N, C-alpha and C positions, 0 to 999 in steps of 0.2 A: 237425936237431932243435933246435939252439940258436936258429936263425933263427925257427923256429915259436914258440918261447917269446917272443921279441921281438915278433913280429907279434901274438900274443895280447895281450900287455901294451899294445901300441899301440891295438888295437881297443877294449879296455876303456876306456882313457883317452879316446879319441875319442867313444865312445858316452856316457860320463859327461858330456861337454860339452853334450849335447842336453837335459839336464834343466833345467827352469826352477827358478831359485833363489829365487823369490818365495814358495814354499810350503815347508812343513816336509818333506813327502815328497820334493819335488824336490831340496832341499838335501841331505837324508840320502842319497838315491840317488846324487847326484853325488859326494859325499864317499866313500861306501862303494865304488863302482865305481872311483873314482880311487885309493883306497887299495889295492884289490886289484890294479889295473893297475900301480901303483908297486911293490908287493911282487913281482910277476912280473918287473918290470924289475930289481929288486935281484938276483933269482936269475939273470937274464940277464947282468947285469953281472959277477956272480961267476963264471959259467961261461965267459965270453969269454977271459980276465979283462979287464974294463974297470972299474977301481975308481972312476973318476969317475962313471960311470953308476950303479953300485951305491950310492955314497955319496949322490949327489944324490937318487935315488929313495927312499932310506931316509929322508932328511929330509922329502921330500914325503909319504911314507907316514905318518910320525909326526905331521906337521902335520894331515893329514886325520883321523887317529885322535883327536887333541886336539879338533878341531872336531866330530867325531861325538859325543864325550863331552859337550862343551859343549851341543850342541843337544838331546841326550838329557836332560841335567840341566835345561835350560830347559823341556822338555816336561813334566817331572814337577812343576814348580812350579805 
């Protein structure tokens, strides 16, 4: 079960890398899927327990959320 969670997180992160970042939609989708994949890896890291995996992906998730907020705010201007 725990491995399935890790595989799901990996798939989401890999799929997010296929979006083109030269468009608003592509950048938003990349950041969103990457944030979701990182969140899943945080859960995976906690369940193992592998705290380095959990902490690293928590930072990546928060970074993606900040960028999502930034591009949303720029879109409203």
